N, CA, C and O atoms as a Tinker XYZ file with bonds, in Angstrom:
   564  protein
     1  N    139.232000  109.362000  135.944000    73     2
     2  CA   138.321000  109.220000  134.836000    64     1     3
     3  C    136.959000  109.827000  135.173000    63     2     4     5
     4  O    136.348000  110.493000  134.337000    81     3
     5  N    136.487000  109.597000  136.394000    73     3     6
     6  CA   135.194000  110.139000  136.805000    64     5     7
     7  C    135.253000  111.662000  136.829000    63     6     8     9
     8  O    134.279000  112.323000  136.470000    81     7
     9  N    136.407000  112.234000  137.256000    73     7    10
    10  CA   136.552000  113.684000  137.285000    64     9    11
    11  C    136.507000  114.248000  135.865000    63    10    12    13
    12  O    135.888000  115.290000  135.646000    81    11
    13  N    137.143000  113.590000  134.900000    73    11    14
    14  CA   137.132000  114.014000  133.509000    64    13    15
    15  C    135.709000  113.967000  132.954000    63    14    16    17
    16  O    135.290000  114.877000  132.239000    81    15
    17  N    134.971000  112.911000  133.281000    73    15    18
    18  CA   133.595000  112.774000  132.814000    64    17    19
    19  C    132.717000  113.889000  133.384000    63    18    20    21
    20  O    131.909000  114.473000  132.663000    81    19
    21  N    132.879000  114.190000  134.699000    73    19    22
    22  CA   132.107000  115.288000  135.304000    64    21    23
    23  C    132.458000  116.624000  134.656000    63    22    24    25
    24  O    131.568000  117.440000  134.418000    81    23
    25  N    133.737000  116.863000  134.367000    73    23    26
    26  CA   134.175000  118.104000  133.724000    64    25    27
    27  C    133.577000  118.223000  132.334000    63    26    28    29
    28  O    133.096000  119.290000  131.953000    81    27
    29  N    133.604000  117.144000  131.580000    73    27    30
    30  CA   133.033000  117.173000  130.229000    64    29    31
    31  C    131.523000  117.393000  130.268000    63    30    32    33
    32  O    130.973000  118.116000  129.437000    81    31
    33  N    130.861000  116.770000  131.230000    73    31    34
    34  CA   129.410000  116.959000  131.344000    64    33    35
    35  C    129.093000  118.403000  131.736000    63    34    36    37
    36  O    128.138000  118.983000  131.220000    81    35
    37  N    129.877000  118.987000  132.639000    73    35    38
    38  CA   129.676000  120.383000  133.037000    64    37    39
    39  C    129.902000  121.313000  131.849000    63    38    40    41
    40  O    129.141000  122.255000  131.631000    81    39
    41  N    130.955000  121.038000  131.086000    73    39    42
    42  CA   131.254000  121.841000  129.913000    64    41    43
    43  C    130.121000  121.743000  128.896000    63    42    44    45
    44  O    129.722000  122.753000  128.316000    81    43
    45  N    129.606000  120.555000  128.677000    73    43    46
    46  CA   128.494000  120.364000  127.739000    64    45    47
    47  C    127.263000  121.130000  128.211000    63    46    48    49
    48  O    126.559000  121.731000  127.400000    81    47
    49  N    126.999000  121.112000  129.518000    73    47    50
    50  CA   125.863000  121.853000  130.053000    64    49    51
    51  C    126.041000  123.352000  129.852000    63    50    52    53
    52  O    125.107000  124.032000  129.424000    81    51
    53  N    127.242000  123.884000  130.157000    73    51    54
    54  CA   127.518000  125.306000  130.015000    64    53    55
    55  C    127.389000  125.726000  128.551000    63    54    56    57
    56  O    126.771000  126.749000  128.254000    81    55
    57  N    127.957000  124.959000  127.653000    73    55    58
    58  CA   127.863000  125.289000  126.231000    64    57    59
    59  C    126.422000  125.217000  125.745000    63    58    60    61
    60  O    125.994000  126.048000  124.944000    81    59
    61  N    125.682000  124.244000  126.215000    73    59    62
    62  CA   124.273000  124.141000  125.837000    64    61    63
    63  C    123.471000  125.322000  126.346000    63    62    64    65
    64  O    122.627000  125.856000  125.627000    81    63
    65  N    123.725000  125.734000  127.578000    73    63    66
    66  CA   123.026000  126.884000  128.140000    64    65    67
    67  C    123.409000  128.158000  127.395000    63    66    68    69
    68  O    122.561000  129.016000  127.150000    81    67
    69  N    124.678000  128.282000  127.037000    73    67    70
    70  CA   125.124000  129.462000  126.287000    64    69    71
    71  C    124.441000  129.518000  124.921000    63    70    72    73
    72  O    124.092000  130.596000  124.441000    81    71
    73  N    124.254000  128.376000  124.311000    73    71    74
    74  CA   123.601000  128.351000  123.001000    64    73    75
    75  C    122.155000  128.807000  123.103000    63    74    76    77
    76  O    121.607000  129.359000  122.148000    81    75
    77  N    121.537000  128.581000  124.251000    73    75    78
    78  CA   120.145000  128.975000  124.431000    64    77    79
    79  C    120.021000  130.488000  124.622000    63    78    80    81
    80  O    119.052000  131.078000  124.146000    81    79
    81  N    120.979000  131.137000  125.307000    73    79    82
    82  CA   120.839000  132.548000  125.630000    64    81    83
    83  C    121.542000  133.481000  124.657000    63    82    84    85
    84  O    121.315000  134.690000  124.714000    81    83
    85  N    122.382000  132.975000  123.771000    73    83    86
    86  CA   123.082000  133.832000  122.817000    64    85    87
    87  C    122.137000  134.166000  121.673000    63    86    88    89
    88  O    121.580000  133.257000  121.057000    81    87
    89  N    121.939000  135.459000  121.370000    73    87    90
    90  CA   121.037000  135.810000  120.283000    64    89    91
    91  C    121.583000  135.357000  118.944000    63    90    92    93
    92  O    122.795000  135.244000  118.764000    81    91
    93  N    120.684000  135.098000  118.004000    73    91    94
    94  CA   121.091000  134.662000  116.680000    64    93    95
    95  C    121.675000  135.806000  115.878000    63    94    96    97
    96  O    121.476000  136.976000  116.207000    81    95
    97  N    122.385000  135.468000  114.842000    73    95    98
    98  CA   122.949000  136.485000  113.981000    64    97    99
    99  C    121.877000  137.007000  113.037000    63    98   100   101
   100  O    120.888000  136.325000  112.769000    81    99
   101  N    122.079000  138.209000  112.541000    73    99   102
   102  CA   121.115000  138.813000  111.637000    64   101   103
   103  C    121.127000  138.103000  110.287000    63   102   104   105
   104  O    122.168000  137.630000  109.832000    81   103
   105  N    119.989000  138.037000  109.672000    73   103   106
   106  CA   119.898000  137.441000  108.343000    64   105   107
   107  C    119.995000  138.537000  107.292000    63   106   108   109
   108  O    119.909000  139.725000  107.606000    81   107
   109  N    120.172000  138.129000  106.049000    73   107   110
   110  CA   120.315000  139.095000  104.965000    64   109   111
   111  C    119.082000  139.974000  104.812000    63   110   112   113
   112  O    119.188000  141.084000  104.290000    81   111
   113  N    117.930000  139.516000  105.247000    73   111   114
   114  CA   116.697000  140.274000  105.049000    64   113   115
   115  C    116.420000  141.289000  106.166000    63   114   116   117
   116  O    115.403000  141.980000  106.112000    81   115
   117  N    117.282000  141.398000  107.166000    73   115   118
   118  CA   117.074000  142.359000  108.244000    64   117   119
   119  C    117.465000  143.766000  107.809000    63   118   120   121
   120  O    118.463000  143.946000  107.112000    81   119
   121  N    116.687000  144.759000  108.215000    73   119   122
   122  CA   117.042000  146.153000  107.958000    64   121   123
   123  C    118.222000  146.520000  108.843000    63   122   124   125
   124  O    118.241000  146.201000  110.032000    81   123
   125  N    119.208000  147.193000  108.254000    73   123   126
   126  CA   120.400000  147.625000  108.993000    64   125   127
   127  C    120.308000  149.130000  109.233000    63   126   128   129
   128  O    119.742000  149.868000  108.426000    81   127
   129  N    120.878000  149.572000  110.360000    73   127   130
   130  CA   120.819000  150.985000  110.733000    64   129   131
   131  C    122.209000  151.503000  111.076000    63   130   132   133
   132  O    123.042000  150.779000  111.621000    81   131
   133  N    122.440000  152.761000  110.749000    73   131   134
   134  CA   123.624000  153.496000  111.178000    64   133   135
   135  C    123.079000  154.744000  111.866000    63   134   136   137
   136  O    122.690000  155.699000  111.194000    81   135
   137  N    123.046000  154.747000  113.200000    73   135   138
   138  CA   122.365000  155.824000  113.919000    64   137   139
   139  C    123.189000  156.366000  115.078000    63   138   140   141
   140  O    124.151000  155.755000  115.544000    81   139
   141  N    122.766000  157.528000  115.513000    73   139   142
   142  CA   123.368000  158.189000  116.667000    64   141   143
   143  C    122.238000  158.864000  117.440000    63   142   144   145
   144  O    121.315000  159.413000  116.837000    81   143
   145  N    122.305000  158.826000  118.769000    73   143   146
   146  CA   121.327000  159.502000  119.616000    64   145   147
   147  C    122.036000  160.647000  120.326000    63   146   148   149
   148  O    123.060000  160.449000  120.980000    81   147
   149  N    121.477000  161.849000  120.186000    73   147   150
   150  CA   122.102000  163.016000  120.807000    64   149   151
   151  C    121.100000  164.163000  120.927000    63   150   152   153
   152  O    120.030000  164.144000  120.318000    81   151
   153  N    121.472000  165.151000  121.718000    73   151   154
   154  CA   120.670000  166.357000  121.852000    64   153   155
   155  C    120.878000  167.210000  120.601000    63   154   156   157
   156  O    122.015000  167.426000  120.180000    81   155
   157  N    119.783000  167.697000  120.004000    73   155   158
   158  CA   119.844000  168.591000  118.854000    64   157   159
   159  C    119.033000  169.846000  119.149000    63   158   160   161
   160  O    117.946000  169.769000  119.722000    81   159
   161  N    119.565000  171.002000  118.756000    73   159   162
   162  CA   118.874000  172.269000  118.934000    64   161   163
   163  C    117.746000  172.391000  117.918000    63   162   164   165
   164  O    117.898000  172.004000  116.759000    81   163
   165  N    116.627000  172.925000  118.356000    73   163   166
   166  CA   115.496000  173.118000  117.462000    64   165   167
   167  C    115.751000  174.196000  116.421000    63   166   168   169
   168  O    115.159000  174.173000  115.341000    81   167
   169  N    116.626000  175.138000  116.740000    73   167   170
   170  CA   116.995000  176.204000  115.793000    64   169   171
   171  C    118.515000  176.223000  115.635000    63   170   172   173
   172  O    119.192000  177.063000  116.227000    81   171
   173  N    119.055000  175.292000  114.834000    73   171   174
   174  CA   120.508000  175.225000  114.658000    64   173   175
   175  C    121.024000  176.421000  113.847000    63   174   176   177
   176  O    120.263000  177.106000  113.163000    81   175
   177  N    122.332000  176.648000  113.943000    73   175   178
   178  CA   122.957000  177.688000  113.122000    64   177   179
   179  C    124.281000  177.158000  112.582000    63   178   180   181
   180  O    124.819000  176.174000  113.088000    81   179
   181  N    124.788000  177.809000  111.570000    73   179   182
   182  CA   125.982000  177.325000  110.871000    64   181   183
   183  C    127.242000  177.381000  111.731000    63   182   184   185
   184  O    128.266000  176.813000  111.350000    81   183
   185  N    127.191000  178.055000  112.884000    73   183   186
   186  CA   128.346000  178.086000  113.782000    64   185   187
   187  C    128.477000  176.836000  114.649000    63   186   188   189
   188  O    129.483000  176.658000  115.334000    81   187
   189  N    127.462000  175.970000  114.620000    73   187   190
   190  CA   127.494000  174.740000  115.418000    64   189   191
   191  C    128.326000  173.669000  114.704000    63   190   192   193
   192  O    128.459000  173.665000  113.481000    81   191
   193  N    128.874000  172.770000  115.511000    73   191   194
   194  CA   129.732000  171.701000  114.970000    64   193   195
   195  C    128.906000  170.626000  114.253000    63   194   196   197
   196  O    127.771000  170.338000  114.632000    81   195
   197  N    129.499000  170.046000  113.216000    73   195   198
   198  CA   128.907000  168.882000  112.555000    64   197   199
   199  C    128.919000  167.706000  113.529000    63   198   200   201
   200  O    129.681000  167.691000  114.496000    81   199
   201  N    128.072000  166.737000  113.261000    73   199   202
   202  CA   128.048000  165.504000  114.047000    64   201   203
   203  C    127.995000  164.334000  113.073000    63   202   204   205
   204  O    127.203000  164.341000  112.131000    81   203
   205  N    128.842000  163.327000  113.300000    73   203   206
   206  CA   128.919000  162.193000  112.369000    64   205   207
   207  C    128.920000  160.860000  113.126000    63   206   208   209
   208  O    129.283000  160.783000  114.300000    81   207
   209  N    128.505000  159.832000  112.414000    73   207   210
   210  CA   128.564000  158.468000  112.918000    64   209   211
   211  C    128.901000  157.575000  111.729000    63   210   212   213
   212  O    128.396000  157.785000  110.627000    81   211
   213  N    129.763000  156.568000  111.955000    73   211   214
   214  CA   130.115000  155.659000  110.858000    64   213   215
   215  C    130.319000  154.256000  111.391000    63   214   216   217
   216  O    130.526000  154.042000  112.585000    81   215
   217  N    130.254000  153.315000  110.480000    73   215   218
   218  CA   130.466000  151.913000  110.825000    64   217   219
   219  C    130.894000  151.152000  109.580000    63   218   220   221
   220  O    130.744000  151.633000  108.457000    81   219
   221  N    131.422000  149.969000  109.796000    73   219   222
   222  CA   131.702000  149.023000  108.715000    64   221   223
   223  C    130.610000  147.975000  108.746000    63   222   224   225
   224  O    130.168000  147.542000  109.810000    81   223
   225  N    130.179000  147.570000  107.544000    73   223   226
   226  CA   129.114000  146.581000  107.457000    64   225   227
   227  C    129.335000  145.722000  106.226000    63   226   228   229
   228  O    129.730000  146.221000  105.172000    81   227
   229  N    129.080000  144.428000  106.366000    73   227   230
   230  CA   129.120000  143.542000  105.197000    64   229   231
   231  C    127.707000  143.449000  104.635000    63   230   232   233
   232  O    126.762000  143.138000  105.360000    81   231
   233  N    127.569000  143.719000  103.345000    73   231   234
   234  CA   126.275000  143.648000  102.681000    64   233   235
   235  C    126.287000  142.570000  101.614000    63   234   236   237
   236  O    127.239000  142.456000  100.842000    81   235
   237  N    125.227000  141.785000  101.577000    73   235   238
   238  CA   125.047000  140.787000  100.517000    64   237   239
   239  C    124.654000  141.520000   99.239000    63   238   240   241
   240  O    124.074000  142.605000   99.286000    81   239
   241  N    124.975000  140.918000   98.104000    73   239   242
   242  CA   124.590000  141.510000   96.824000    64   241   243
   243  C    123.074000  141.519000   96.705000    63   242   244   245
   244  O    122.408000  140.536000   97.030000    81   243
   245  N    122.539000  142.632000   96.238000    73   243   246
   246  CA   121.107000  142.712000   96.043000    64   245   247
   247  C    120.626000  144.143000   96.007000    63   246   248   249
   248  O    121.417000  145.086000   96.026000    81   247
   249  N    119.310000  144.289000   95.953000    73   247   250
   250  CA   118.670000  145.601000   95.897000    64   249   251
   251  C    118.215000  146.025000   97.294000    63   250   252   253
   252  O    117.674000  145.231000   98.064000    81   251
   253  N    118.454000  147.303000   97.592000    73   251   254
   254  CA   118.134000  147.863000   98.906000    64   253   255
   255  C    117.359000  149.167000   98.732000    63   254   256   257
   256  O    117.564000  149.894000   97.760000    81   255
   257  N    116.465000  149.457000   99.682000    73   255   258
   258  CA   115.917000  150.796000   99.837000    64   257   259
   259  C    116.790000  151.469000  100.892000    63   258   260   261
   260  O    116.988000  150.937000  101.984000    81   259
   261  N    117.308000  152.645000  100.550000    73   259   262
   262  CA   118.259000  153.342000  101.407000    64   261   263
   263  C    117.659000  154.681000  101.780000    63   262   264   265
   264  O    117.235000  155.440000  100.908000    81   263
   265  N    117.620000  154.978000  103.072000    73   263   266
   266  CA   116.996000  156.228000  103.472000    64   265   267
   267  C    117.524000  156.779000  104.773000    63   266   268   269
   268  O    118.395000  156.196000  105.418000    81   267
   269  N    116.965000  157.930000  105.143000    73   267   270
   270  CA   117.332000  158.649000  106.357000    64   269   271
   271  C    116.247000  158.499000  107.410000    63   270   272   273
   272  O    115.088000  158.219000  107.103000    81   271
   273  N    116.650000  158.692000  108.658000    73   271   274
   274  CA   115.676000  158.766000  109.748000    64   273   275
   275  C    116.085000  159.862000  110.711000    63   274   276   277
   276  O    117.267000  160.141000  110.915000    81   275
   277  N    115.052000  160.482000  111.304000    73   275   278
   278  CA   115.245000  161.506000  112.323000    64   277   279
   279  C    114.102000  161.346000  113.302000    63   278   280   281
   280  O    112.943000  161.547000  112.941000    81   279
   281  N    114.417000  160.983000  114.544000    73   279   282
   282  CA   113.366000  160.723000  115.525000    64   281   283
   283  C    112.464000  159.605000  115.021000    63   282   284   285
   284  O    112.939000  158.512000  114.712000    81   283
   285  N    111.179000  159.873000  114.938000    73   283   286
   286  CA   110.244000  158.847000  114.460000    64   285   287
   287  C    109.981000  158.958000  112.957000    63   286   288   289
   288  O    109.272000  158.126000  112.392000    81   287
   289  N    110.544000  159.977000  112.309000    73   287   290
   290  CA   110.336000  160.150000  110.871000    64   289   291
   291  C    111.415000  159.480000  110.047000    63   290   292   293
   292  O    112.553000  159.331000  110.493000    81   291
   293  N    111.049000  159.079000  108.845000    73   291   294
   294  CA   112.032000  158.509000  107.931000    64   293   295
   295  C    111.609000  158.789000  106.495000    63   294   296   297
   296  O    110.446000  159.084000  106.219000    81   295
   297  N    112.570000  158.691000  105.595000    73   295   298
   298  CA   112.280000  158.868000  104.178000    64   297   299
   299  C    113.281000  158.064000  103.365000    63   298   300   301
   300  O    114.469000  158.021000  103.686000    81   299
   301  N    112.789000  157.429000  102.310000    73   299   302
   302  CA   113.669000  156.681000  101.412000    64   301   303
   303  C    114.287000  157.681000  100.446000    63   302   304   305
   304  O    113.581000  158.390000   99.728000    81   303
   305  N    115.603000  157.727000  100.438000    73   303   306
   306  CA   116.315000  158.634000   99.540000    64   305   307
   307  C    116.641000  157.995000   98.207000    63   306   308   309
   308  O    116.764000  158.675000   97.189000    81   307
   309  N    116.780000  156.669000   98.227000    73   307   310
   310  CA   117.104000  155.945000   97.008000    64   309   311
   311  C    116.489000  154.557000   97.094000    63   310   312   313
   312  O    116.911000  153.727000   97.900000    81   311
   313  N    115.497000  154.316000   96.263000    73   311   314
   314  CA   114.819000  153.016000   96.247000    64   313   315
   315  C    115.494000  152.088000   95.244000    63   314   316   317
   316  O    116.022000  152.524000   94.221000    81   315
   317  N    115.465000  150.797000   95.564000    73   315   318
   318  CA   115.989000  149.760000   94.664000    64   317   319
   319  C    117.424000  150.022000   94.215000    63   318   320   321
   320  O    117.755000  149.868000   93.039000    81   319
   321  N    118.268000  150.419000   95.160000    73   319   322
   322  CA   119.690000  150.620000   94.890000    64   321   323
   323  C    120.377000  149.264000   94.879000    63   322   324   325
   324  O    120.276000  148.516000   95.851000    81   323
   325  N    121.079000  148.932000   93.787000    73   323   326
   326  CA   121.803000  147.662000   93.741000    64   325   327
   327  C    123.184000  147.861000   94.348000    63   326   328   329
   328  O    123.909000  148.784000   93.977000    81   327
   329  N    123.542000  146.988000   95.286000    73   327   330
   330  CA   124.868000  146.984000   95.899000    64   329   331
   331  C    125.478000  145.600000   95.734000    63   330   332   333
   332  O    124.818000  144.589000   95.976000    81   331
   333  N    126.730000  145.558000   95.323000    73   331   334
   334  CA   127.443000  144.286000   95.215000    64   333   335
   335  C    127.874000  143.803000   96.584000    63   334   336   337
   336  O    127.972000  144.588000   97.527000    81   335
   337  N    128.134000  142.503000   96.691000    73   335   338
   338  CA   128.583000  141.919000   97.964000    64   337   339
   339  C    129.962000  142.453000   98.317000    63   338   340   341
   340  O    130.892000  142.354000   97.517000    81   339
   341  N    130.097000  143.017000   99.512000    73   339   342
   342  CA   131.380000  143.564000   99.956000    64   341   343
   343  C    131.213000  144.138000  101.359000    63   342   344   345
   344  O    130.099000  144.278000  101.863000    81   343
   345  N    132.335000  144.464000  101.972000    73   343   346
   346  CA   132.350000  145.283000  103.178000    64   345   347
   347  C    132.242000  146.729000  102.728000    63   346   348   349
   348  O    132.848000  147.126000  101.733000    81   347
   349  N    131.464000  147.520000  103.470000    73   347   350
   350  CA   131.262000  148.924000  103.151000    64   349   351
   351  C    131.572000  149.784000  104.367000    63   350   352   353
   352  O    131.369000  149.365000  105.507000    81   351
   353  N    132.067000  150.991000  104.111000    73   351   354
   354  CA   132.135000  152.023000  105.134000    64   353   355
   355  C    130.878000  152.866000  104.957000    63   354   356   357
   356  O    130.620000  153.399000  103.878000    81   355
   357  N    130.101000  152.978000  106.030000    73   355   358
   358  CA   128.796000  153.643000  105.996000    64   357   359
   359  C    128.868000  154.821000  106.953000    63   358   360   361
   360  O    129.104000  154.633000  108.147000    81   359
   361  N    128.666000  156.034000  106.448000    73   359   362
   362  CA   128.802000  157.231000  107.281000    64   361   363
   363  C    127.607000  158.159000  107.115000    63   362   364   365
   364  O    127.076000  158.322000  106.017000    81   363
   365  N    127.195000  158.762000  108.224000    73   363   366
   366  CA   126.140000  159.773000  108.256000    64   365   367
   367  C    126.697000  161.005000  108.955000    63   366   368   369
   368  O    127.400000  160.896000  109.959000    81   367
   369  N    126.374000  162.187000  108.413000    73   367   370
   370  CA   126.776000  163.439000  109.062000    64   369   371
   371  C    125.621000  164.431000  109.038000    63   370   372   373
   372  O    124.900000  164.554000  108.047000    81   371
   373  N    125.465000  165.138000  110.162000    73   371   374
   374  CA   124.520000  166.246000  110.264000    64   373   375
   375  C    125.319000  167.540000  110.233000    63   374   376   377
   376  O    126.287000  167.702000  110.977000    81   375
   377  N    124.909000  168.454000  109.372000    73   375   378
   378  CA   125.575000  169.743000  109.209000    64   377   379
   379  C    124.574000  170.841000  109.587000    63   378   380   381
   380  O    123.678000  171.145000  108.800000    81   379
   381  N    124.709000  171.443000  110.784000    73   379   382
   382  CA   123.767000  172.483000  111.193000    64   381   383
   383  C    123.867000  173.703000  110.280000    63   382   384   385
   384  O    124.959000  174.144000  109.922000    81   383
   385  N    122.713000  174.233000  109.916000    73   383   386
   386  CA   122.644000  175.447000  109.106000    64   385   387
   387  C    121.728000  176.446000  109.785000    63   386   388   389
   388  O    121.481000  176.352000  110.987000    81   387
   389  N    121.234000  177.385000  109.035000    73   387   390
   390  CA   120.358000  178.412000  109.601000    64   389   391
   391  C    118.932000  177.887000  109.700000    63   390   392   393
   392  O    118.135000  178.032000  108.773000    81   391
   393  N    118.623000  177.271000  110.848000    73   391   394
   394  CA   117.291000  176.737000  111.110000    64   393   395
   395  C    117.057000  175.322000  110.590000    63   394   396   397
   396  O    115.980000  174.765000  110.803000    81   395
   397  N    118.033000  174.732000  109.919000    73   395   398
   398  CA   117.893000  173.371000  109.377000    64   397   399
   399  C    119.170000  172.566000  109.626000    63   398   400   401
   400  O    120.226000  173.114000  109.942000    81   399
   401  N    119.036000  171.263000  109.473000    73   399   402
   402  CA   120.190000  170.366000  109.489000    64   401   403
   403  C    120.306000  169.733000  108.108000    63   402   404   405
   404  O    119.335000  169.169000  107.603000    81   403
   405  N    121.470000  169.820000  107.498000    73   403   406
   406  CA   121.760000  169.047000  106.298000    64   405   407
   407  C    122.198000  167.664000  106.739000    63   406   408   409
   408  O    123.011000  167.533000  107.654000    81   407
   409  N    121.673000  166.635000  106.102000    73   407   410
   410  CA   121.977000  165.252000  106.494000    64   409   411
   411  C    122.507000  164.521000  105.267000    63   410   412   413
   412  O    121.769000  164.284000  104.311000    81   411
   413  N    123.779000  164.168000  105.299000    73   411   414
   414  CA   124.405000  163.436000  104.204000    64   413   415
   415  C    124.804000  162.038000  104.643000    63   414   416   417
   416  O    125.248000  161.833000  105.772000    81   415
   417  N    124.640000  161.080000  103.739000    73   415   418
   418  CA   124.970000  159.684000  104.017000    64   417   419
   419  C    125.753000  159.109000  102.841000    63   418   420   421
   420  O    125.400000  159.326000  101.682000    81   419
   421  N    126.827000  158.369000  103.153000    73   419   422
   422  CA   127.637000  157.762000  102.092000    64   421   423
   423  C    127.870000  156.286000  102.364000    63   422   424   425
   424  O    127.906000  155.841000  103.511000    81   423
   425  N    128.026000  155.540000  101.276000    73   423   426
   426  CA   128.433000  154.132000  101.314000    64   425   427
   427  C    129.600000  153.964000  100.349000    63   426   428   429
   428  O    129.515000  154.366000   99.189000    81   427
   429  N    130.685000  153.371000  100.829000    73   427   430
   430  CA   131.854000  153.134000   99.982000    64   429   431
   431  C    132.327000  151.704000  100.174000    63   430   432   433
   432  O    132.645000  151.293000  101.290000    81   431
   433  N    132.373000  150.940000   99.074000    73   431   434
   434  CA   132.861000  149.563000   99.133000    64   433   435
   435  C    134.340000  149.560000   99.501000    63   434   436   437
   436  O    135.109000  150.390000   99.017000    81   435
   437  N    134.729000  148.628000  100.354000    73   435   438
   438  CA   136.106000  148.558000  100.818000    64   437   439
   439  C    136.999000  147.807000   99.831000    63   438   440   441
   440  O    138.123000  148.238000   99.572000    81   439
   441  N    136.520000  146.696000   99.278000    73   439   442
   442  CA   137.374000  145.814000   98.479000    64   441   443
   443  C    137.216000  145.950000   96.972000    63   442   444   445
   444  O    137.874000  145.226000   96.224000    81   443
   445  N    136.380000  146.838000   96.514000    73   443   446
   446  CA   136.176000  147.036000   95.083000    64   445   447
   447  C    136.300000  148.521000   94.757000    63   446   448   449
   448  O    136.133000  149.377000   95.626000    81   447
   449  N    136.587000  148.804000   93.526000    73   447   450
   450  CA   136.740000  150.184000   93.087000    64   449   451
   451  C    135.417000  150.738000   92.561000    63   450   452   453
   452  O    135.394000  151.462000   91.566000    81   451
   453  N    134.325000  150.399000   93.226000    73   451   454
   454  CA   133.019000  150.919000   92.841000    64   453   455
   455  C    132.907000  152.356000   93.323000    63   454   456   457
   456  O    133.519000  152.725000   94.325000    81   455
   457  N    132.127000  153.173000   92.613000    73   455   458
   458  CA   131.981000  154.563000   93.069000    64   457   459
   459  C    131.253000  154.644000   94.402000    63   458   460   461
   460  O    130.380000  153.832000   94.706000    81   459
   461  N    131.631000  155.637000   95.182000    73   459   462
   462  CA   130.926000  155.916000   96.434000    64   461   463
   463  C    129.525000  156.382000   96.083000    63   462   464   465
   464  O    129.343000  157.147000   95.136000    81   463
   465  N    128.535000  155.929000   96.835000    73   463   466
   466  CA   127.156000  156.379000   96.618000    64   465   467
   467  C    126.732000  157.229000   97.804000    63   466   468   469
   468  O    127.176000  157.014000   98.932000    81   467
   469  N    125.865000  158.197000   97.532000    73   467   470
   470  CA   125.439000  159.085000   98.615000    64   469   471
   471  C    124.016000  159.564000   98.405000    63   470   472   473
   472  O    123.513000  159.637000   97.284000    81   471
   473  N    123.388000  159.885000   99.520000    73   471   474
   474  CA   122.071000  160.511000   99.524000    64   473   475
   475  C    122.121000  161.671000  100.514000    63   474   476   477
   476  O    122.947000  161.683000  101.427000    81   475
   477  N    121.242000  162.635000  100.328000    73   475   478
   478  CA   121.203000  163.759000  101.264000    64   477   479
   479  C    119.799000  164.335000  101.330000    63   478   480   481
   480  O    118.981000  164.146000  100.430000    81   479
   481  N    119.548000  165.033000  102.408000    73   479   482
   482  CA   118.280000  165.719000  102.621000    64   481   483
   483  C    118.471000  166.731000  103.740000    63   482   484   485
   484  O    119.542000  166.796000  104.344000    81   483
   485  N    117.440000  167.518000  104.021000    73   483   486
   486  CA   117.485000  168.452000  105.146000    64   485   487
   487  C    116.358000  168.121000  106.115000    63   486   488   489
   488  O    115.328000  167.561000  105.740000    81   487
   489  N    116.585000  168.486000  107.373000    73   487   490
   490  CA   115.587000  168.314000  108.432000    64   489   491
   491  C    115.350000  169.665000  109.093000    63   490   492   493
   492  O    116.289000  170.427000  109.319000    81   491
   493  N    114.111000  169.953000  109.396000    73   491   494
   494  CA   113.737000  171.111000  110.207000    64   493   495
   495  C    113.034000  170.542000  111.441000    63   494   496   497
   496  O    111.990000  169.899000  111.327000    81   495
   497  N    113.608000  170.780000  112.608000    73   495   498
   498  CA   113.055000  170.227000  113.846000    64   497   499
   499  C    112.036000  171.186000  114.451000    63   498   500   501
   500  O    112.188000  172.404000  114.363000    81   499
   501  N    110.999000  170.627000  115.063000    73   499   502
   502  CA   109.967000  171.464000  115.684000    64   501   503
   503  C    110.396000  171.971000  117.060000    63   502   504   505
   504  O    109.875000  172.973000  117.551000    81   503
   505  N    111.348000  171.274000  117.676000    73   503   506
   506  CA   111.814000  171.703000  119.003000    64   505   507
   507  C    113.159000  171.049000  119.322000    63   506   508   509
   508  O    113.547000  170.064000  118.694000    81   507
   509  N    113.851000  171.603000  120.290000    73   507   510
   510  CA   115.109000  171.015000  120.771000    64   509   511
   511  C    114.801000  169.753000  121.545000    63   510   512   513
   512  O    113.728000  169.627000  122.135000    81   511
   513  N    115.737000  168.814000  121.546000    73   511   514
   514  CA   115.555000  167.588000  122.311000    64   513   515
   515  C    116.548000  166.521000  121.900000    63   514   516   517
   516  O    117.442000  166.752000  121.085000    81   515
   517  N    116.372000  165.361000  122.478000    73   515   518
   518  CA   117.223000  164.218000  122.151000    64   517   519
   519  C    116.574000  163.444000  121.015000    63   518   520   521
   520  O    115.414000  163.041000  121.097000    81   519
   521  N    117.340000  163.247000  119.960000    73   519   522
   522  CA   116.858000  162.571000  118.758000    64   521   523
   523  C    117.795000  161.425000  118.391000    63   522   524   525
   524  O    119.002000  161.490000  118.625000    81   523
   525  N    117.219000  160.384000  117.818000    73   523   526
   526  CA   118.010000  159.336000  117.168000    64   525   527
   527  C    117.907000  159.609000  115.678000    63   526   528   529
   528  O    116.812000  159.653000  115.118000    81   527
   529  N    119.054000  159.791000  115.043000    73   527   530
   530  CA   119.100000  160.127000  113.626000    64   529   531
   531  C    120.121000  159.226000  112.935000    63   530   532   533
   532  O    120.988000  158.636000  113.580000    81   531
   533  N    120.005000  159.134000  111.637000    73   531   534
   534  CA   120.951000  158.336000  110.867000    64   533   535
   535  C    120.312000  157.843000  109.588000    63   534   536   537
   536  O    119.528000  158.551000  108.957000    81   535
   537  N    120.658000  156.609000  109.206000    73   535   538
   538  CA   120.120000  156.062000  107.966000    64   537   539
   539  C    119.863000  154.573000  108.121000    63   538   540   541
   540  O    120.256000  153.945000  109.104000    81   539
   541  N    119.184000  154.026000  107.103000    73   539   542
   542  CA   118.853000  152.601000  107.115000    64   541   543
   543  C    119.027000  152.027000  105.727000    63   542   544   545
   544  O    118.933000  152.737000  104.726000    81   543
   545  N    119.282000  150.727000  105.681000    73   543   546
   546  CA   119.319000  149.945000  104.445000    64   545   547
   547  C    118.338000  148.813000  104.623000    63   546   548   549
   548  O    118.500000  147.959000  105.494000    81   547
   549  N    117.318000  148.816000  103.787000    73   547   550
   550  CA   116.261000  147.803000  103.872000    64   549   551
   551  C    116.383000  146.877000  102.662000    63   550   552   553
   552  O    116.044000  147.273000  101.547000    81   551
   553  N    116.869000  145.638000  102.872000    73   551   554
   554  CA   117.014000  144.714000  101.745000    64   553   555
   555  C    115.667000  144.411000  101.093000    63   554   556   557
   556  O    114.661000  144.246000  101.782000    81   555
   557  N    115.655000  144.341000   99.797000    73   555   558
   558  CA   114.444000  144.024000   99.063000    64   557   559
   559  C    114.390000  142.528000   98.733000    63   558   560   561
   560  O    113.632000  142.107000   97.858000    81   559
   561  N    115.188000  141.739000   99.429000    73   559   562
   562  CA   115.217000  140.282000   99.177000    64   561   563
   563  C    115.030000  139.518000  100.459000    63   562   564
   564  O    115.025000  138.287000  100.449000    81   563
């Protein structure tokens, strides 16, 4: 009996300590990101390969500002976009062109027959280097 009590007390201590060090889950009001970090040429050309990143994400119903980011720059491509509650496939692709990168982003609901939504823009880089690029969803609630 004493061994069982010591085991239970040890387990309670371990679980309590784990609860202290485990980070909390994100709330609905947190900005979500779909990003990739990689080396990009300052003068891309159309012969270079596309680069893509995607993820699945559950979004609460509500209005979002949806935009792109490249390095430290960002821009909202679609403000106050309403999205229904669902799991979404979220994809970003960079398409190298003659001196620019085309950047396309799509969101497609998994469980509903809602139309796919997309935004796009181009980037002109001042120099070659390692960049973090992608998109963000900023809840307006």
